[in-house]
N, CA, C and O of each residue as an XYZ file, in Angstrom:
792
protein
N      24.115     11.695     -1.493
C      25.606     12.076     -1.102
C      27.010     11.152     -1.951
O      27.314      9.966     -1.828
N      27.572     12.101     -2.700
C      29.058     11.262     -3.247
C      29.962     11.993     -2.341
O      29.957     13.188     -2.046
N      30.592     11.219     -2.030
C      31.942     11.706     -1.328
C      33.332     11.567     -2.482
O      33.618     10.620     -3.214
N      34.036     12.911     -2.302
C      35.189     13.118     -3.103
C      36.370     12.959     -2.623
O      36.949     13.936     -2.147
N      36.921     11.814     -2.644
C      38.317     11.816     -1.717
C      39.876     11.852     -2.425
O      40.150     11.182     -3.422
N      40.632     12.553     -1.887
C      41.554     12.880     -2.695
C      42.848     11.776     -2.738
O      43.411     11.987     -1.664
N      43.419     10.964     -3.270
C      44.058      9.752     -3.736
C      44.983     10.238     -3.977
O      45.790      9.312     -4.049
N      45.717     11.556     -4.265
C      46.767     11.966     -4.779
C      48.097     11.567     -3.994
O      49.165     11.512     -4.604
N      48.026     11.325     -2.803
C      49.079     11.188     -1.983
C      49.427      9.608     -1.860
O      50.390      9.009     -1.383
N      48.231      9.189     -2.495
C      48.568      7.501     -2.067
C      48.269      7.021     -3.511
O      47.130      7.228     -3.929
N      48.973      6.534     -4.147
C      48.778      5.665     -5.296
C      47.542      4.544     -5.396
O      47.392      3.722     -4.492
N      46.847      4.571     -6.328
C      45.622      3.461     -6.402
C      46.142      2.130     -6.277
O      47.081      1.804     -7.003
N      45.619      1.255     -5.389
C      46.057     -0.288     -5.250
C      44.959     -0.977     -6.173
O      43.871     -0.523     -6.527
N      45.557     -2.211     -6.465
C      44.886     -3.156     -7.321
C      44.503     -4.200     -6.654
O      43.931     -5.066     -7.316
N      44.698     -4.452     -5.104
C      44.288     -5.661     -4.271
C      42.647     -5.649     -4.195
O      41.872     -4.698     -4.283
N      42.484     -6.564     -4.068
C      40.606     -6.784     -4.359
C      40.197     -5.918     -3.202
O      39.360     -5.081     -3.540
N      40.570     -5.870     -1.832
C      40.035     -4.868     -1.080
C      39.951     -3.586     -1.760
O      38.799     -3.152     -1.768
N      40.679     -2.954     -2.247
C      40.906     -1.586     -2.514
C      39.686     -1.052     -3.592
O      39.081      0.020     -3.582
N      39.577     -2.065     -4.406
C      38.764     -1.923     -5.621
C      37.048     -1.690     -4.950
O      36.596     -2.155     -3.903
N      36.438     -0.922     -5.848
C      35.340     -0.374     -5.206
C      33.977     -1.764     -5.270
O      34.068     -2.441     -6.294
N      33.210     -2.041     -4.629
C      32.050     -3.140     -4.495
C      31.591     -2.456     -5.281
O      31.873     -1.258     -5.315
N      30.657     -3.090     -6.233
C      29.618     -3.355     -7.061
C      28.314     -3.158     -5.757
O      28.440     -3.551     -4.597
N      27.091     -2.451     -6.333
C      26.121     -2.394     -5.380
C      25.007     -3.559     -5.840
O      24.628     -3.638     -7.009
N      24.561     -4.390     -4.860
C      23.895     -5.729     -4.592
C      22.576     -5.274     -5.911
O      21.974     -4.243     -6.209
N      22.595     -6.377     -6.296
C      21.214     -6.340     -7.560
C      19.931     -6.395     -6.756
O      19.580     -7.075     -5.792
N      19.571     -5.806     -7.204
C      17.884     -5.597     -6.558
C      17.198     -7.013     -6.706
O      17.607     -7.900     -7.454
N      16.036     -7.095     -5.838
C      15.138     -8.346     -6.374
C      13.927     -8.149     -5.721
O      13.827     -7.936     -4.513
N      12.808     -8.233     -6.681
C      11.480     -7.806     -6.246
C      10.714     -9.213     -6.632
O      10.977     -9.950     -7.583
N       9.548     -9.404     -5.486
C       8.515    -10.250     -5.795
C       6.985     -9.596     -6.093
O       6.800     -8.489     -5.586
N       6.215    -10.001     -6.631
C       5.027     -9.493     -6.904
C       3.859     -9.936     -6.233
O       3.711    -11.117     -5.922
N       2.964     -8.996     -5.977
C       1.774     -9.099     -5.579
C       0.482     -8.715     -5.816
O       0.100     -7.754     -5.147
N      -0.318     -9.216     -6.605
C      -1.919     -8.627     -7.411
C      -2.055     -7.829     -7.023
O      -1.308     -7.622     -6.067
N      -2.889     -6.892     -7.304
C      -3.614     -5.639     -6.958
C      -5.017     -6.056     -7.409
O      -5.846     -5.312     -6.886
N      -5.532     -6.916     -8.138
C      -6.892     -6.949     -8.534
C      -7.850     -7.322     -7.714
O      -7.363     -7.976     -6.792
N      -9.116     -7.192     -7.620
C     -10.279     -7.354     -6.891
C     -10.437     -6.326     -5.837
O     -10.766     -5.156     -6.034
N     -10.139     -6.946     -4.560
C     -10.791     -5.779     -3.469
C      -9.520     -5.138     -3.220
O      -9.685     -4.088     -2.600
N      -8.322     -5.393     -3.478
C      -7.283     -4.339     -3.278
C      -7.354     -3.108     -4.286
O      -7.066     -1.965     -3.932
N      -7.798     -3.470     -5.680
C      -7.592     -2.276     -6.535
C      -8.787     -1.562     -6.280
O      -8.747     -0.363     -6.556
N     -10.125     -2.141     -5.693
C     -11.095     -1.540     -5.418
C     -10.869     -0.508     -4.453
O     -11.492      0.546     -4.581
N     -10.006     -0.671     -3.431
C     -10.168     -0.213     -2.412
C      -8.864      0.849     -2.795
O      -8.948      1.922     -2.198
N      -7.799      0.720     -3.606
C      -6.806      1.608     -3.918
C      -7.767      2.926     -5.053
O      -7.458      4.111     -5.178
N      -8.569      2.430     -5.514
C      -9.387      3.302     -6.470
C     -10.073      4.314     -5.523
O      -9.646      5.464     -5.417
N     -11.075      3.892     -4.884
C     -11.638      4.681     -3.986
C     -10.444      5.490     -2.735
O     -11.032      6.061     -1.817
N      -9.224      5.532     -2.696
C      -8.520      6.237     -2.030
C      -8.363      5.425     -0.315
O      -7.758      5.866      0.662
N      -8.964      4.437     -0.415
C      -8.724      3.648      0.776
C      -7.463      3.049      0.960
O      -7.111      2.035      0.357
N      -6.804      3.630      1.749
C      -5.201      2.932      1.888
C      -5.161      1.700      2.849
O      -4.531      0.648      2.739
N      -5.977      2.113      3.780
C      -6.424      1.244      4.947
C      -6.826     -0.217      4.540
O      -6.343     -1.250      5.004
N      -7.612     -0.127      3.772
C      -8.089     -1.183      3.507
C      -7.487     -1.955      2.379
O      -7.838     -3.130      2.271
N      -6.459     -1.369      1.350
C      -6.277     -2.087      0.607
C      -4.731     -2.625      1.367
O      -4.040     -3.606      1.091
N      -4.551     -1.648      2.318
C      -3.185     -2.467      3.131
C      -3.749     -3.835      3.431
O      -3.285     -4.893      3.005
N      -4.890     -3.682      4.279
C      -5.414     -4.850      4.801
C      -5.615     -6.236      3.993
O      -5.433     -7.372      4.429
N      -6.103     -5.790      2.510
C      -6.550     -6.893      1.760
C      -5.304     -7.354      1.092
O      -5.378     -8.474      0.585
N      -4.058     -6.655      0.977
C      -2.778     -7.155      0.289
C      -1.749     -7.866      1.744
O      -0.971     -8.808      1.600
N      -1.933     -7.340      2.710
C      -1.312     -7.633      3.780
C       0.195     -7.045      3.279
O       1.181     -7.769      3.419
N       0.324     -5.688      2.685
C       1.376     -5.040      2.606
C       1.514     -3.634      3.098
O       0.463     -3.014      2.942
N       2.242     -3.102      3.510
C       2.184     -1.570      4.048
C       2.792     -0.679      3.058
O       3.889     -0.121      3.113
N       1.802     -0.634      2.048
C       1.262      0.269      0.883
C       1.981      1.627      0.757
O       1.472      2.090      1.778
N       2.536      2.340      0.442
C       3.187      3.950      0.952
C       1.843      4.182      0.216
O       1.153      3.419     -0.460
N       1.674      5.660      0.614
C       0.701      6.775      0.590
C       0.721      6.882     -1.283
O      -0.255      7.086     -2.005
N       1.843      6.716     -1.612
C       1.785      6.961     -3.484
C       0.847      6.165     -4.062
O       0.199      6.635     -4.998
N       0.656      5.119     -3.715
C      -0.665      4.321     -4.195
C      -1.654      5.015     -4.623
O      -2.203      4.957     -5.723
N      -1.962      5.929     -3.400
C      -3.495      6.821     -3.693
C      -3.189      7.764     -3.913
O      -3.987      8.599     -3.487
N      -1.897      8.395     -4.690
C      -1.725      9.478     -5.119
C      -2.850      9.951     -6.811
O      -3.224      9.069     -7.584
N      -3.114     11.170     -6.983
C      -3.990     11.117     -7.888
C      -3.352     10.532     -9.239
O      -4.222     10.172    -10.033
N      -1.927     10.340     -9.719
C      -1.323      9.441    -10.652
C      -1.773      8.275    -10.494
O      -2.290      7.740    -11.475
N      -1.708      7.550     -9.226
C      -1.717      6.050     -9.313
C      -2.972      6.038     -9.325
O      -3.346      5.070     -9.986
N      -4.084      6.813     -8.800
C      -5.488      6.676     -8.833
C      -6.053      6.666    -10.681
O      -7.056      6.259    -11.268
N      -5.130      7.159    -10.973
C      -5.619      7.259    -12.710
C      -5.477      6.163    -13.039
O      -6.347      5.706    -13.780
N      -4.419      5.343    -12.666
C      -4.030      4.228    -13.527
C      -4.997      3.079    -12.489
O      -5.657      2.414    -13.287
N      -5.176      2.817    -11.675
C      -6.102      2.140    -11.208
C      -7.537      2.347    -11.500
O      -8.370      1.501    -11.175
N      -7.827      3.355    -12.054
C      -9.158      3.645    -12.686
C      -9.325      2.845    -14.072
O     -10.269      2.215    -14.547
N      -8.074      3.115    -14.511
C      -8.236      2.540    -16.232
C      -7.899      1.108    -16.102
O      -8.416      0.441    -16.998
N      -7.065      0.307    -15.111
C      -6.843     -0.675    -14.905
C      -8.346     -1.548    -14.515
O      -8.722     -2.496    -15.205
N      -9.026     -1.103    -13.433
C     -10.306     -1.376    -13.239
C     -11.452     -1.637    -13.974
O     -12.317     -2.445    -13.636
N     -11.464     -0.921    -15.030
C     -12.410     -0.327    -16.068
C     -11.775     -1.651    -17.101
O     -12.679     -2.405    -17.462
N     -10.358     -2.039    -17.625
C     -10.170     -3.021    -18.081
C     -10.106     -4.301    -17.696
O      -9.906     -5.131    -18.583
N     -10.248     -4.732    -16.377
C     -10.579     -5.771    -15.943
C     -11.995     -6.454    -15.854
O     -12.328     -7.639    -15.877
N     -12.710     -5.280    -15.742
C     -14.369     -5.420    -15.627
C     -14.734     -5.852    -17.136
O     -15.309     -6.913    -17.378
N     -14.333     -4.899    -18.160
C     -14.586     -5.290    -19.706
C     -13.878     -6.705    -20.139
O     -14.485     -7.672    -20.598
N     -12.438     -6.623    -19.892
C     -11.949     -8.049    -20.008
C     -11.226     -8.778    -19.154
O     -10.014     -8.790    -18.941
N     -12.172     -9.429    -18.653
C     -11.217    -10.333    -17.042
C     -10.418    -11.284    -17.775
O      -9.763    -11.815    -16.878
N     -10.078    -11.817    -18.858
C      -8.946    -12.332    -18.966
C      -7.322    -11.372    -19.282
O      -6.326    -11.832    -19.839
N      -7.483    -10.051    -18.759
C      -6.283     -9.216    -18.978
C      -5.476     -9.287    -17.345
O      -4.280     -9.092    -17.128
N      -6.656     -9.658    -16.243
C      -6.371     -9.504    -15.389
C      -4.980    -10.250    -14.627
O      -4.324     -9.589    -13.821
N      -4.649    -11.497    -14.918
C      -3.376    -12.191    -14.547
C      -2.108    -10.961    -15.305
O      -0.992    -10.887    -14.790
N      -2.370    -10.334    -16.181
C      -1.496     -9.239    -16.730
C      -1.199     -7.965    -16.219
O      -0.263     -7.304    -16.670
N      -1.912     -7.581    -15.327
C      -1.931     -6.192    -15.269
C      -1.574     -5.613    -13.661
O      -1.573     -6.489    -12.797
N      -1.355     -4.580    -13.336
C      -1.213     -3.695    -11.896
C      -1.129     -5.265    -10.992
O      -1.943     -6.187    -10.934
N       0.297     -5.073    -10.316
C       0.987     -5.399     -9.084
C       2.098     -4.698     -8.379
O       3.002     -4.021     -8.870
N       1.882     -4.958     -7.268
C       3.008     -4.395     -6.165
C       3.891     -4.986     -6.561
O       3.850     -6.083     -7.117
N       5.259     -4.015     -6.211
C       6.838     -4.734     -6.192
C       6.816     -4.415     -5.074
O       6.512     -3.310     -4.623
N       7.270     -5.735     -4.285
C       8.102     -5.958     -2.826
C       9.401     -6.415     -3.142
O       9.655     -7.299     -3.960
N      10.305     -5.710     -2.387
C      11.936     -5.735     -2.401
C      12.135     -6.897     -1.550
O      11.430     -6.980     -0.544
N      13.036     -7.861     -1.814
C      13.343     -9.018     -1.402
C      14.544     -8.473     -0.829
O      15.242     -7.630     -1.391
N      14.783     -8.999      0.360
C      14.532     -9.596      1.308
C      13.836     -8.984      2.243
O      13.124     -9.748      2.894
N      13.783     -7.662      2.594
C      13.274     -6.733      3.612
C      11.515     -6.465      3.302
O      10.811     -6.041      4.218
N      10.931     -6.761      1.937
C       9.682     -7.032      2.235
C       8.875     -5.250      1.662
O       7.709     -5.153      1.279
N       9.811     -4.126      1.751
C       9.100     -2.916      1.511
C       8.781     -2.687     -0.224
O       9.481     -2.890     -1.216
N       7.485     -2.208     -0.058
C       6.690     -2.008     -1.667
C       7.317     -1.271     -1.834
O       7.335     -0.356     -1.011
N       8.447     -1.204     -3.306
C       8.793      0.016     -4.114
C       8.159      0.557     -5.205
O       8.606      1.447     -5.928
N       7.093     -0.011     -5.302
C       6.461      0.406     -6.435
C       5.613     -0.451     -6.909
O       5.300     -1.393     -6.181
N       5.021     -0.338     -8.265
C       3.771     -0.753     -9.014
C       4.233     -1.194    -10.692
O       4.797     -0.332    -11.365
N       4.015     -2.277    -11.168
C       4.182     -2.517    -12.781
C       2.920     -3.512    -13.027
O       1.945     -3.815    -12.340
N       3.348     -3.857    -14.227
C       2.685     -4.932    -15.131
C       2.738     -4.308    -16.854
O       3.267     -3.344    -17.408
N       1.956     -5.352    -17.239
C       2.208     -5.212    -18.485
C       0.157     -4.405    -19.012
O      -0.891     -4.439    -18.367
N       0.363     -4.033    -19.888
C      -0.823     -3.021    -20.590
C      -1.637     -3.771    -20.541
O      -2.756     -3.301    -20.334
N      -1.530     -5.193    -20.688
C      -2.527     -6.197    -21.121
C      -2.129     -7.444    -21.583
O      -0.965     -7.608    -21.216
N      -2.559     -8.473    -22.257
C      -2.506    -10.039    -22.707
C      -1.634     -8.996    -24.055
O      -1.474     -7.816    -24.367
N      -1.228    -10.513    -24.554
C      -0.422    -10.144    -25.797
C      -1.497     -9.932    -26.971
O      -2.410    -10.727    -27.196
N      -1.243     -8.665    -27.738
C      -2.256     -8.661    -29.011
C      -1.864     -9.779    -29.792
O      -1.061    -10.691    -29.588
N      -3.041     -9.335    -31.262
C      -3.037    -10.478    -32.044
C      -1.615    -10.673    -32.924
O      -1.525    -11.717    -33.570
N      -0.773     -9.948    -32.964
C       0.830     -9.989    -33.078
C       1.624    -10.501    -32.090
O       2.844    -10.479    -32.252
N       1.117    -10.985    -31.032
C       2.012    -11.251    -30.214
C       2.906    -10.047    -29.076
O       3.750    -10.563    -28.343
N       2.756     -8.949    -28.997
C       3.350     -7.909    -28.167
C       2.626     -7.423    -26.998
O       1.435     -7.114    -26.969
N       3.338     -7.391    -26.181
C       2.978     -7.217    -24.461
C       3.730     -5.621    -24.619
O       4.692     -5.379    -25.348
N       3.156     -4.829    -23.911
C       3.586     -3.508    -23.617
C       4.004     -3.332    -21.790
O       3.050     -3.429    -21.018
N       5.095     -3.138    -21.326
C       5.378     -3.017    -19.780
C       5.274     -1.489    -19.247
O       5.676     -0.527    -19.901
N       4.762     -1.417    -18.151
C       4.757      0.076    -17.769
C       5.389     -0.457    -15.810
O       5.133     -1.472    -15.162
N       6.024      0.463    -15.545
C       6.406      0.228    -14.068
C       6.767      1.703    -13.710
O       7.340      2.479    -14.476
N       6.316      2.010    -12.323
C       6.549      3.016    -11.370
C       6.985      2.687     -9.963
O       6.409      2.029     -9.096
N       8.046      3.256     -9.954
C       8.765      3.305     -8.383
C       8.441      4.383     -7.648
O       8.441      5.537     -8.077
N       8.187      4.074     -6.641
C       7.709      5.120     -5.542
C       9.087      5.897     -5.131
O      10.204      5.416     -4.940
N       8.651      7.244     -5.058
C       9.570      8.371     -4.611
C      10.989      8.000     -3.816
O      12.106      8.504     -3.936
N      10.551      7.014     -3.030
C      11.483      7.153     -1.566
C      12.486      5.749     -2.405
O      13.639      5.491     -2.059
N      11.960      5.212     -3.196
C      12.824      3.883     -3.703
C      13.480      4.197     -4.609
O      14.423      3.407     -4.644
N      13.603      5.365     -5.908
C      14.111      6.149     -7.138
C      15.784      5.814     -6.787
O      16.357      6.093     -5.734
N      16.188      5.351     -7.608
C      17.225      5.425     -8.150
C      18.394      4.488     -7.045
O      19.449      4.781     -6.481
N      17.372      3.020     -7.140
C      18.297      2.486     -6.081
C      18.379      1.298     -7.091
O      18.906      0.324     -6.553
N      18.097      1.124     -8.117
C      18.124     -0.286     -8.877
C      16.649     -0.886     -8.745
O      16.429     -2.040     -9.113
N      15.956     -0.328     -8.376
C      14.391     -1.127     -8.416
C      13.851     -1.162     -9.944
O      13.470     -2.236    -10.410
N      13.819      0.050    -10.737
C      13.117     -0.227    -11.909
C      13.802     -1.165    -12.828
O      13.173     -1.652    -13.767
N      15.010     -1.443    -12.631
C      15.934     -2.417    -13.342
C      15.497     -4.037    -12.872
O      15.482     -4.983    -13.660
N      15.213     -4.108    -11.679
C      14.905     -5.364    -11.028
C      13.394     -5.427    -11.593
O      12.901     -6.504    -11.928
N      12.771     -4.348    -11.669
C      11.184     -4.678    -12.039
C      10.598     -5.143    -13.342
O       9.701     -5.952    -13.579
N      11.727     -4.042    -14.500
C      12.079     -4.773    -15.702
C      12.222     -6.055    -15.720
O      11.443     -6.897    -16.165
N      13.219     -6.190    -15.235
C      13.880     -7.598    -15.594
C      13.154     -8.733    -15.460
O      13.106     -9.684    -16.241
N      12.608     -8.588    -14.461
C      11.471     -9.444    -13.675
C      10.226     -9.799    -14.646
O       9.842    -10.957    -14.810
N       9.548     -8.500    -15.368
C       8.783     -8.589    -16.026
C       8.966     -9.174    -18.032
O       8.217     -9.604    -18.909
N      10.321     -8.846    -17.892
C      10.906     -9.481    -19.092
C      11.256    -10.951    -19.177
O      11.441    -11.689    -20.146
N      11.291    -11.146    -17.920
C      11.236    -13.065    -17.700
C      10.438    -13.658    -17.980
O      10.540    -14.502    -18.870
N       9.194    -13.402    -17.225
C       7.915    -13.721    -17.602
C       7.499    -13.643    -18.950
O       6.983    -14.647    -19.443
N       7.677    -12.304    -19.840
C       6.914    -12.545    -21.167
C       7.989    -13.558    -21.973
O       7.528    -14.288    -22.850
N       9.107    -13.588    -21.735
C      10.011    -14.737    -22.332
C       9.403    -16.082    -22.340
O       9.268    -16.796    -23.333
N       8.941    -16.435    -20.757
C       8.657    -17.795    -21.049
C       6.827    -17.540    -21.197
O       6.256    -18.390    -20.514
N       5.966    -16.716    -21.819
C       4.886    -16.917    -22.192
C       5.089    -17.034    -23.688
O       5.753    -16.307    -24.428
N       4.238    -18.308    -24.023
C       4.367    -18.480    -25.248
C       3.778    -18.016    -26.712
O       4.192    -18.163    -27.862
N       2.640    -17.398    -26.151
C       2.031    -16.164    -27.046
C       2.758    -14.938    -27.116
O       2.427    -14.042    -27.891
N       3.696    -14.859    -26.373
C       4.431    -12.946    -26.431
C       5.654    -13.463    -27.741
O       6.245    -14.526    -27.931
N       5.656    -12.453    -28.292
C       6.745    -12.690    -29.026
C       7.624    -11.233    -29.025
O       8.782    -11.181    -29.440
N       6.878    -10.045    -28.484
C       7.519     -8.997    -28.639
C       6.997     -8.055    -27.578
O       5.790     -7.852    -27.453
N       8.239     -7.274    -26.540
C       7.850     -6.485    -25.482
C       8.049     -5.087    -25.925
O       9.124     -4.843    -26.473
N       7.176     -4.108    -25.777
C       7.442     -3.159    -25.867
C       7.665     -1.797    -24.429
O       6.937     -1.745    -23.437
N       8.552     -1.076    -24.645
C       7.997      0.141    -23.516
C       8.227      1.427    -24.187
O       8.945      1.572    -25.177
N       7.523      2.416    -23.542
C       7.580      3.956    -24.356
C       8.068      4.666    -23.221
O       7.764      4.380    -22.063
N       8.944      5.738    -23.612
C       9.314      6.888    -22.698
C       9.755      7.701    -23.270
O      10.394      7.730    -24.322
N       9.317      8.693    -22.348
C       9.488     10.464    -22.866
C      10.948     10.721    -23.309
O      11.770     10.141    -22.599
N      11.378     11.345    -24.166
C      12.858     11.469    -24.740
C      13.790     12.208    -23.579
O      15.016     12.162    -23.468
N      12.759     12.949    -22.695
C      13.526     13.686    -21.661
C      13.833     12.709    -20.490
O      14.752     13.132    -19.788
N      13.287     11.456    -20.064
C      13.162     10.907    -19.109
C      14.958      9.766    -19.241
O      15.098      8.646    -19.732
N      15.813     10.509    -18.703
C      16.568      9.957    -18.870
C      17.151      8.506    -18.006
O      18.031      7.713    -18.339
N      16.373      8.533    -16.922
C      16.604      7.782    -15.614
C      15.969      6.347    -16.451
O      16.624      5.309    -16.363
N      14.538      6.364    -17.335
C      14.095      5.325    -17.804
C      14.760      4.984    -18.859
O      14.824      3.811    -19.229
N      15.358      6.003    -19.495
C      16.120      5.642    -20.779
C      17.609      4.109    -20.514
O      17.985      3.054    -21.023
N      17.989      5.253    -19.124
C      19.156      4.430    -18.354
C      18.689      2.965    -18.519
O      19.059      2.136    -19.350
N      17.746      2.850    -17.484
C      17.131      1.482    -17.043
C      16.977      0.520    -18.261
O      17.323     -0.644    -18.058
N      16.565      0.805    -19.345
C      16.450      0.040    -20.389
C      18.035     -0.472    -21.054
O      18.461     -1.578    -21.387
N      18.465      0.509    -21.056
C      20.157      0.018    -21.638
C      20.277     -1.363    -21.116
O      19.794     -1.643    -20.019
N      20.953     -2.328    -21.910
C      21.449     -3.288    -21.773
C      20.461     -4.750    -21.910
O      20.561     -5.976    -21.939
N      19.569     -3.764    -21.961
C      18.097     -5.221    -22.153
C      17.879     -5.564    -23.584
O      17.005     -6.377    -23.884
N      18.848     -4.820    -24.756
C      18.425     -5.029    -25.889
C      17.271     -4.468    -27.113
O      17.003     -4.758    -28.279
N      16.820     -3.561    -26.145
C      15.604     -2.733    -26.749
C      16.048     -2.280    -27.980
O      17.275     -2.302    -28.073
N      15.393     -1.834    -29.058
C      16.184     -1.040    -30.283
C      14.541      0.057    -30.543
O      13.403     -0.402    -30.644
N      14.838      1.168    -30.581
C      14.005      2.380    -30.921
C      13.516      2.014    -32.265
O      14.296      1.856    -33.204
N      12.115      1.863    -32.384
C      11.205      1.378    -33.745
C      10.219      2.716    -34.033
O       9.558      2.719    -35.071
N      10.131      3.826    -33.119
C       9.404      4.998    -33.708
C       9.148      5.922    -32.169
O       9.682      5.900    -31.060
N       8.054      6.695    -32.795
C       7.310      7.670    -31.605
C       5.979      7.921    -31.576
O       5.289      7.789    -32.586
N       5.565      8.248    -30.588
C       3.816      8.262    -30.832
C       3.889      9.456    -29.671
O       4.848      9.774    -28.969
N       2.355     10.080    -29.720
C       1.885     11.229    -28.876
C       1.038     10.342    -27.935
O       0.301      9.462    -28.379
N       1.147     10.562    -26.852
C       0.484      9.731    -25.430
C      -0.419     10.903    -25.111
O       0.177     11.978    -25.172
N      -1.983     10.997    -24.715
C      -2.714     11.663    -24.393
C      -2.141     12.479    -23.157
O      -1.958     13.695    -23.218
N      -1.836     11.610    -21.877
C      -1.149     12.129    -20.778
C       0.042     12.535    -20.651
O       0.371     13.529    -20.004
N       0.935     11.648    -21.384
C       2.411     12.136    -20.933
C       3.218     12.512    -22.412
O       4.439     12.374    -22.480
N       2.370     13.026    -23.646
C       2.965     13.546    -24.676
C       4.109     12.882    -25.480
O       3.992     11.701    -25.809
N       5.047     13.488    -25.759
C       5.932     12.445    -26.643
C       6.267     11.359    -26.258
O       6.313     11.367    -25.028
N       6.584     10.213    -26.764
C       7.073      9.351    -26.234
C       7.727      8.484    -27.282
O       7.171      8.426    -28.379
N       8.811      7.819    -27.087
C       9.867      7.055    -27.809
C       9.470      5.637    -27.765
O       9.599      5.058    -26.686
N       9.103      5.126    -28.570
C       8.816      3.502    -29.270
C      10.140      2.587    -28.479
O      11.248      2.963    -28.861
N      10.152      1.825    -27.783
C      11.463      0.846    -27.730
C      10.596     -0.951    -28.179
O       9.466     -1.264    -27.807
N      11.309     -1.626    -28.826
C      10.815     -2.842    -28.652
C      12.012     -3.962    -28.557
O      13.160     -3.715    -28.929
N      11.631     -5.127    -28.053
C      12.601     -6.149    -27.968
C      11.995     -7.697    -28.190
O      11.017     -8.006    -27.509
N      12.550     -8.671    -29.122
C      12.131     -9.853    -29.137
C      12.112    -10.404    -27.700
O      12.997    -10.147    -26.884
N      11.021    -11.193    -27.440
C      10.905    -11.787    -26.387
C      11.772    -12.607    -25.924
O      12.253    -12.484    -24.797
N      12.026    -13.388    -26.604
C      13.234    -14.502    -26.585
C      14.490    -14.075    -26.428
O      15.411    -14.774    -26.006
N      14.587    -12.582    -26.859
C      16.275    -12.165    -26.667
C      16.388    -11.518    -25.144
O      17.464    -11.255    -24.608
N      15.130    -11.315    -24.564
C      15.092    -10.683    -23.157
C      16.024    -11.353    -22.395
O      16.940    -10.679    -21.924
N      15.979    -12.760    -22.131
C      16.863    -13.657    -21.352
C      18.046    -13.422    -21.485
O      18.537    -13.575    -20.366
N      19.016    -13.062    -22.373
C      20.333    -12.718    -22.577
C      20.910    -11.312    -22.220
O      22.038    -10.907    -22.500
N      19.932    -10.647    -21.555
C      20.218     -9.397    -20.912
C      21.099     -9.542    -19.874
O      21.448     -8.561    -19.218
């Protein structure tokens, strides 16, 4: 809820105490969901996934949408074990330890050094800066990987929140594509070494 204050009787002050405080920047750490945690999530066994990770994973992690992702990643890691370090991890807020989403790369860098980022914030943690924290962390990882030259994200044109999240990270629109599940998406890319300047 936003408060609307009537300041007409009091002129604005320029003292530091009167200036609005910027919200603190969120920080996340990562916990991989490969192996037993992924198998449990795929089966919809939230209790086992919590046990395996030591995290209080939210119900959202066994939603139909999430389980579709777990299925794709399970098949991917089974066929290409080398992709495991790149995909599917839980985002844990620091310092409070709340699980605020999941994210990762779609896989290791392709033949031209491109990686694509995907991230989801759980409904109860949205619009609090976690998407930006997750994106920033993944971009930093990409920038430090010698085989990565380009980072890509794809966003639906009506997804204002995600479009706002990538603002300030030097992404450039390079085209569009039709996704089987999500429909029309705009493709954005940024050189991996430029992401550290955001």
